[in-house]
PLY file of the C-alpha trace (Angstrom):
ply
format ascii 1.0
element vertex 420
property float x
property float y
property float z
element edge 419
property int vertex1
property int vertex2
end_header
51.92 14.00 7.90
55.34 13.36 6.46
56.94 15.38 3.68
60.23 15.70 1.83
62.22 18.88 2.27
64.49 19.32 -0.75
67.19 21.99 -0.91
68.35 22.77 -4.42
71.72 23.62 -5.90
73.73 20.43 -5.42
75.34 18.50 -8.27
74.62 14.79 -7.86
77.57 12.43 -8.15
78.15 8.81 -7.18
76.52 5.38 -7.53
73.03 4.02 -6.98
71.66 0.50 -7.35
68.29 -0.35 -8.82
66.14 -3.06 -7.25
63.38 -5.13 -8.82
60.61 -3.43 -10.77
57.51 -2.26 -8.90
55.43 -2.86 -12.03
56.64 -6.46 -12.17
57.04 -7.74 -8.63
53.39 -7.12 -7.71
52.27 -9.30 -10.62
54.83 -11.99 -9.76
53.38 -12.05 -6.25
49.91 -12.57 -7.73
51.24 -15.31 -10.04
52.39 -17.32 -7.01
48.68 -17.94 -6.28
48.59 -20.34 -9.24
50.61 -23.06 -7.47
50.06 -24.52 -3.99
53.32 -24.60 -2.03
56.11 -22.12 -1.36
57.47 -19.79 -4.03
60.34 -17.34 -3.53
60.73 -14.01 -5.33
64.08 -12.21 -5.15
65.25 -8.65 -5.94
62.11 -7.37 -4.21
62.02 -3.59 -3.68
61.23 -2.33 -0.18
58.26 -0.20 -1.20
54.80 0.39 0.19
52.99 -1.39 -2.65
54.79 -4.66 -1.85
53.54 -4.45 1.74
49.97 -3.83 0.54
50.09 -6.76 -1.89
51.59 -9.01 0.80
48.69 -8.20 3.10
46.22 -8.90 0.30
47.80 -12.34 -0.27
47.59 -13.07 3.46
43.87 -12.33 3.43
43.52 -14.78 0.55
45.01 -17.45 2.84
48.75 -17.25 2.04
51.67 -17.05 4.44
53.98 -14.24 3.27
57.42 -13.40 4.68
59.41 -10.40 3.45
63.13 -10.61 4.19
64.17 -6.98 3.76
67.88 -7.71 4.18
67.87 -10.41 1.49
65.34 -8.46 -0.62
63.24 -11.60 -0.98
59.67 -12.77 -0.45
58.55 -16.28 0.41
54.89 -16.97 -0.34
53.28 -20.18 0.86
50.03 -20.78 -1.02
47.39 -23.14 0.43
45.50 -25.80 -1.51
42.27 -23.86 -0.94
42.31 -20.09 -1.43
39.87 -17.44 -0.29
38.42 -15.69 -3.31
37.60 -12.17 -2.11
39.97 -9.18 -2.41
38.66 -6.49 -0.09
38.13 -2.85 -0.91
40.25 -1.43 1.91
43.39 -2.87 0.26
42.46 -2.79 -3.41
41.55 0.91 -3.25
45.13 1.71 -2.21
46.77 0.10 -5.22
45.35 -0.50 -8.66
47.79 -3.32 -9.39
45.94 -5.47 -6.86
43.30 -6.18 -9.52
45.84 -8.61 -10.99
44.73 -11.24 -8.44
41.54 -11.59 -10.51
43.20 -13.82 -13.13
44.83 -16.35 -10.81
41.80 -16.50 -8.48
39.38 -17.30 -11.30
41.88 -19.84 -12.63
42.31 -21.60 -9.26
38.94 -21.07 -7.58
36.66 -20.62 -10.62
35.25 -17.59 -8.82
36.56 -14.27 -7.58
35.28 -11.13 -5.91
37.70 -8.25 -6.39
36.93 -4.69 -5.41
37.04 -2.15 -8.23
40.57 -0.77 -7.79
41.95 2.64 -6.87
45.57 3.81 -7.11
47.12 6.80 -8.87
44.94 9.70 -10.00
46.40 9.86 -13.50
43.26 9.20 -15.49
40.59 6.63 -16.21
41.81 3.09 -16.69
38.72 1.01 -17.31
38.49 -2.72 -16.84
36.57 -3.36 -20.04
39.45 -5.20 -21.71
39.93 -7.41 -18.63
36.24 -8.33 -18.62
35.94 -8.87 -22.38
38.97 -11.16 -22.41
37.74 -13.20 -19.45
34.35 -13.53 -21.14
36.14 -15.12 -24.11
37.67 -17.67 -21.71
34.22 -18.62 -20.40
34.08 -16.37 -17.32
30.95 -14.44 -16.38
31.83 -11.05 -14.88
29.56 -8.35 -13.51
29.85 -5.36 -11.19
27.97 -5.58 -7.92
28.23 -3.18 -4.96
31.68 -2.00 -6.02
33.06 -5.50 -6.64
33.88 -7.38 -9.82
32.07 -10.69 -9.40
33.61 -13.36 -11.64
32.36 -16.93 -12.00
33.29 -19.84 -14.24
31.24 -23.06 -14.26
34.36 -25.19 -14.59
37.79 -25.16 -16.13
38.36 -22.15 -18.36
38.45 -22.69 -22.13
41.22 -21.38 -24.36
40.24 -18.72 -26.89
41.57 -16.17 -29.37
41.59 -12.68 -27.85
42.28 -9.43 -29.69
43.03 -6.43 -27.46
41.75 -3.12 -28.84
44.61 -1.49 -26.93
47.82 -3.18 -25.67
46.70 -3.04 -22.03
49.34 -4.25 -19.59
46.89 -4.98 -16.78
44.40 -6.85 -18.96
47.17 -8.94 -20.51
48.53 -9.89 -17.08
45.12 -11.05 -15.89
44.45 -12.97 -19.11
47.85 -14.66 -18.98
47.31 -15.85 -15.42
43.76 -16.95 -16.18
44.71 -18.90 -19.30
47.74 -20.89 -18.11
45.43 -23.46 -16.47
42.71 -23.26 -19.14
41.84 -26.14 -21.45
43.33 -25.74 -24.90
45.23 -22.82 -26.42
44.74 -19.12 -25.81
46.14 -16.55 -28.25
46.41 -12.92 -27.10
46.92 -10.57 -30.04
48.03 -6.92 -29.84
49.64 -7.78 -26.51
51.92 -5.19 -24.88
55.65 -5.82 -25.11
56.75 -4.22 -21.83
59.70 -5.92 -20.08
57.40 -6.48 -17.10
55.03 -8.58 -19.25
57.96 -10.70 -20.43
59.08 -11.01 -16.80
55.68 -12.36 -15.76
55.72 -14.80 -18.70
59.14 -16.10 -17.69
58.02 -16.68 -14.10
54.91 -18.49 -15.30
57.08 -20.70 -17.54
59.32 -21.47 -14.55
56.13 -22.62 -12.77
55.26 -25.02 -15.59
53.25 -22.85 -17.99
53.64 -23.15 -21.76
53.90 -19.70 -23.37
55.22 -18.88 -26.84
55.94 -15.45 -28.30
57.34 -13.91 -25.13
58.37 -10.32 -25.87
56.22 -10.12 -29.01
52.75 -8.72 -29.71
51.27 -12.22 -29.97
51.29 -14.50 -26.93
50.22 -18.12 -27.30
49.39 -19.97 -24.10
48.83 -23.72 -24.07
46.97 -24.63 -20.90
48.45 -27.12 -18.44
46.79 -29.25 -15.78
48.70 -27.78 -12.83
51.51 -25.43 -11.85
54.32 -25.80 -9.32
56.12 -23.33 -7.01
59.29 -21.63 -8.18
62.13 -19.29 -7.24
62.37 -16.25 -9.49
64.32 -12.98 -9.68
62.46 -9.77 -10.54
63.57 -7.74 -13.55
65.32 -4.41 -12.64
63.08 -1.36 -12.39
63.55 0.59 -15.62
61.49 3.55 -14.38
63.57 3.99 -11.23
66.71 3.67 -13.36
65.35 6.28 -15.75
64.55 8.60 -12.84
68.19 8.45 -11.70
69.35 9.14 -15.24
67.21 12.28 -15.39
68.46 13.28 -11.91
72.03 13.22 -13.21
71.16 15.33 -16.25
68.95 17.89 -14.49
71.62 18.58 -11.82
74.58 18.53 -14.22
75.83 15.47 -12.36
77.57 12.14 -12.79
75.72 9.02 -11.64
76.49 5.35 -12.15
73.20 3.42 -12.18
73.96 -0.19 -11.28
71.81 -3.30 -11.83
69.93 -1.46 -14.58
69.23 -2.64 -18.12
69.91 0.13 -20.63
68.14 -1.86 -23.36
64.82 -1.38 -21.54
65.30 2.41 -21.68
66.61 2.87 -25.20
64.38 5.78 -26.26
64.53 7.59 -22.90
68.33 7.40 -22.78
68.52 8.56 -26.40
66.45 11.61 -25.43
68.94 12.39 -22.65
71.79 12.18 -25.15
69.87 14.66 -27.31
69.62 16.89 -24.24
73.43 16.88 -24.06
74.21 14.00 -21.70
76.97 11.45 -22.13
75.95 7.86 -21.41
78.24 4.87 -21.05
76.59 1.44 -21.05
78.29 -1.47 -19.33
77.53 -5.04 -18.34
76.09 -4.08 -14.95
74.35 -0.78 -15.64
75.06 2.59 -17.19
76.70 5.89 -16.28
75.15 9.29 -17.02
77.23 12.48 -16.99
76.24 16.05 -17.78
78.41 19.17 -17.78
76.11 21.86 -19.19
72.55 23.13 -19.09
70.37 20.55 -20.85
68.74 21.23 -24.19
64.94 20.93 -24.36
63.68 17.65 -25.87
60.27 16.74 -27.31
58.59 13.67 -25.82
55.66 11.55 -27.05
54.51 8.76 -24.72
53.57 5.45 -26.32
53.30 1.79 -25.30
56.64 -0.02 -25.08
59.04 0.17 -26.85
57.89 3.79 -27.12
58.69 6.46 -24.56
57.30 5.38 -21.15
54.49 7.43 -19.65
56.01 6.78 -16.20
59.00 8.96 -17.15
56.94 11.80 -18.57
56.78 13.92 -15.36
60.54 13.61 -14.84
61.17 14.83 -18.39
58.77 17.76 -17.95
60.82 18.74 -14.89
63.98 18.45 -17.00
62.51 20.60 -19.78
61.40 23.17 -17.21
65.07 24.14 -16.65
66.37 23.32 -20.14
67.58 25.67 -22.84
64.73 26.16 -25.32
61.15 24.92 -25.53
59.74 21.43 -25.95
56.40 19.77 -26.58
55.41 16.83 -24.37
52.54 14.70 -25.67
50.77 12.26 -23.35
48.92 9.52 -25.23
48.14 7.08 -22.42
46.73 8.81 -19.32
44.66 11.96 -19.76
45.12 13.23 -16.19
48.89 12.82 -16.04
49.35 16.60 -16.43
47.69 17.25 -13.06
51.09 17.73 -11.48
51.93 20.59 -13.88
50.06 23.06 -11.68
52.37 22.04 -8.82
55.44 22.46 -11.01
54.25 25.96 -11.88
54.44 26.82 -8.19
58.20 26.46 -8.54
58.22 28.94 -11.40
58.09 26.51 -14.32
56.62 27.80 -17.59
54.34 24.96 -18.67
51.08 25.32 -20.58
48.78 22.41 -21.31
46.20 21.91 -24.05
44.48 18.55 -24.02
47.16 15.90 -24.15
49.93 18.33 -25.06
52.16 20.36 -22.75
54.39 23.15 -24.02
57.38 23.60 -21.71
59.57 26.69 -22.02
62.79 26.28 -20.10
63.75 28.84 -17.48
67.23 29.21 -15.98
65.84 29.40 -12.47
63.19 27.67 -10.37
62.25 28.78 -6.87
61.47 26.42 -3.98
57.87 26.24 -2.76
55.40 23.82 -1.09
54.04 21.30 -3.63
51.89 18.17 -3.56
52.67 14.80 -5.14
49.60 13.64 -7.05
50.98 10.22 -8.03
54.16 8.14 -7.83
55.98 9.58 -10.83
54.68 13.13 -10.37
56.18 13.03 -6.89
59.54 11.96 -8.31
59.36 14.73 -10.90
58.72 17.34 -8.21
61.67 16.11 -6.16
63.92 16.39 -9.23
62.67 19.94 -9.82
63.34 20.74 -6.17
66.95 19.60 -6.59
67.57 22.50 -8.99
65.29 25.12 -7.40
66.65 27.93 -5.27
65.82 27.50 -1.60
63.71 24.71 -0.13
60.93 22.74 -1.81
58.54 20.88 0.49
56.86 17.91 -1.20
53.68 16.71 0.50
51.74 13.43 0.09
54.97 11.47 -0.19
53.17 8.19 0.45
52.74 8.20 -3.35
56.53 8.29 -3.78
57.00 5.56 -1.16
54.82 3.32 -3.33
57.44 3.22 -6.08
60.85 4.30 -4.75
62.69 2.35 -2.06
65.10 4.27 0.19
64.66 7.42 -1.89
66.10 9.75 0.75
69.02 7.45 1.55
69.97 7.02 -2.09
69.59 10.69 -2.97
71.70 11.85 -0.04
74.23 9.16 -0.96
74.90 10.95 -4.26
74.95 14.40 -2.71
71.30 15.44 -2.78
69.99 17.60 0.03
66.73 15.96 1.03
65.17 14.97 4.35
61.97 13.24 5.43
60.24 15.47 7.99
57.07 15.43 10.07
54.73 18.30 9.29
0 1
1 2
2 3
3 4
4 5
5 6
6 7
7 8
8 9
9 10
10 11
11 12
12 13
13 14
14 15
15 16
16 17
17 18
18 19
19 20
20 21
21 22
22 23
23 24
24 25
25 26
26 27
27 28
28 29
29 30
30 31
31 32
32 33
33 34
34 35
35 36
36 37
37 38
38 39
39 40
40 41
41 42
42 43
43 44
44 45
45 46
46 47
47 48
48 49
49 50
50 51
51 52
52 53
53 54
54 55
55 56
56 57
57 58
58 59
59 60
60 61
61 62
62 63
63 64
64 65
65 66
66 67
67 68
68 69
69 70
70 71
71 72
72 73
73 74
74 75
75 76
76 77
77 78
78 79
79 80
80 81
81 82
82 83
83 84
84 85
85 86
86 87
87 88
88 89
89 90
90 91
91 92
92 93
93 94
94 95
95 96
96 97
97 98
98 99
99 100
100 101
101 102
102 103
103 104
104 105
105 106
106 107
107 108
108 109
109 110
110 111
111 112
112 113
113 114
114 115
115 116
116 117
117 118
118 119
119 120
120 121
121 122
122 123
123 124
124 125
125 126
126 127
127 128
128 129
129 130
130 131
131 132
132 133
133 134
134 135
135 136
136 137
137 138
138 139
139 140
140 141
141 142
142 143
143 144
144 145
145 146
146 147
147 148
148 149
149 150
150 151
151 152
152 153
153 154
154 155
155 156
156 157
157 158
158 159
159 160
160 161
161 162
162 163
163 164
164 165
165 166
166 167
167 168
168 169
169 170
170 171
171 172
172 173
173 174
174 175
175 176
176 177
177 178
178 179
179 180
180 181
181 182
182 183
183 184
184 185
185 186
186 187
187 188
188 189
189 190
190 191
191 192
192 193
193 194
194 195
195 196
196 197
197 198
198 199
199 200
200 201
201 202
202 203
203 204
204 205
205 206
206 207
207 208
208 209
209 210
210 211
211 212
212 213
213 214
214 215
215 216
216 217
217 218
218 219
219 220
220 221
221 222
222 223
223 224
224 225
225 226
226 227
227 228
228 229
229 230
230 231
231 232
232 233
233 234
234 235
235 236
236 237
237 238
238 239
239 240
240 241
241 242
242 243
243 244
244 245
245 246
246 247
247 248
248 249
249 250
250 251
251 252
252 253
253 254
254 255
255 256
256 257
257 258
258 259
259 260
260 261
261 262
262 263
263 264
264 265
265 266
266 267
267 268
268 269
269 270
270 271
271 272
272 273
273 274
274 275
275 276
276 277
277 278
278 279
279 280
280 281
281 282
282 283
283 284
284 285
285 286
286 287
287 288
288 289
289 290
290 291
291 292
292 293
293 294
294 295
295 296
296 297
297 298
298 299
299 300
300 301
301 302
302 303
303 304
304 305
305 306
306 307
307 308
308 309
309 310
310 311
311 312
312 313
313 314
314 315
315 316
316 317
317 318
318 319
319 320
320 321
321 322
322 323
323 324
324 325
325 326
326 327
327 328
328 329
329 330
330 331
331 332
332 333
333 334
334 335
335 336
336 337
337 338
338 339
339 340
340 341
341 342
342 343
343 344
344 345
345 346
346 347
347 348
348 349
349 350
350 351
351 352
352 353
353 354
354 355
355 356
356 357
357 358
358 359
359 360
360 361
361 362
362 363
363 364
364 365
365 366
366 367
367 368
368 369
369 370
370 371
371 372
372 373
373 374
374 375
375 376
376 377
377 378
378 379
379 380
380 381
381 382
382 383
383 384
384 385
385 386
386 387
387 388
388 389
389 390
390 391
391 392
392 393
393 394
394 395
395 396
396 397
397 398
398 399
399 400
400 401
401 402
402 403
403 404
404 405
405 406
406 407
407 408
408 409
409 410
410 411
411 412
412 413
413 414
414 415
415 416
416 417
417 418
418 419
């Protein structure tokens, strides 16, 4: 297997560029299914999840070309789609369940395997199913597949989400754009990736009001058309680089990033002692001292993002003082803490709370990435640990970070991809 070998002790300095958001581009790829013809998506990150989603679209009958140099995808969608998303692909990436909405909208039937993905906790599909039921779709679970059927064109409805679920909202948006009448989704999440999907759908001919708010109103249209659309920058990757600068006492310019999407996270870094300059094309993070410990409470956007929680635990592990990290979204997100302890971190968990007492020194050791962001957090910890940290199961990291080794070495990090 492959692993990352990280040697600590280097101050990071230089520039990095952020590509399109993993949590957006996969849904934009699914949205292309709504319109026969050729759509183009730009600012596409070269990550494993994009390759998996591209293969899934091919099996549904699409022709997909990924131009790595241009960072673009062209997706040619046929008039008649296949309607089954197979287990061998869906199990590798939970986001693939987002094809359910467009398939039921176009084909009036869909068979999508119950998804897999990161081991960060239970993420049921109840809200997806309940919302689709309101639109006139019958959904049941059979032999590990979600079997969805609609007798005809979907019917608009009022839908209240008990929790602002990103995945459920994405499926309901893509199901409702071709429905008859008006669909109102209340208590909708306000993540930038949801707004990004809405804007692409509008560019394809959809009628959506309330973009960026907690109430989305979709007026169904008869048909959609192909489009060319640029993916929003990845705020989680940008945030990871910001933490990397702070944890190593470095100076990093993060280009093509939107500071406004990271307001709370960047404010926490300022509290930790960092200096942040925001410009038109990104932001610069500098740190010249040991960071101060900062409390973190994860919440739906615009609250602190759960996808930056492991990176901030790594930061607090070497900070001056103690901090409480509270995880409100995924109950198993603290699984990686036991790996961080192998480096000498003083972290104790109790339910959805983690008490982190900073220590001046971590020590390199073999560790295992349990999910995308946990892997990033372990790499950051390895950058400030004495000796060498070997991070295993890096396929998780490859799912969310393009050219991680190249970019880290470009700012002075000592990291190499090795065969074990």
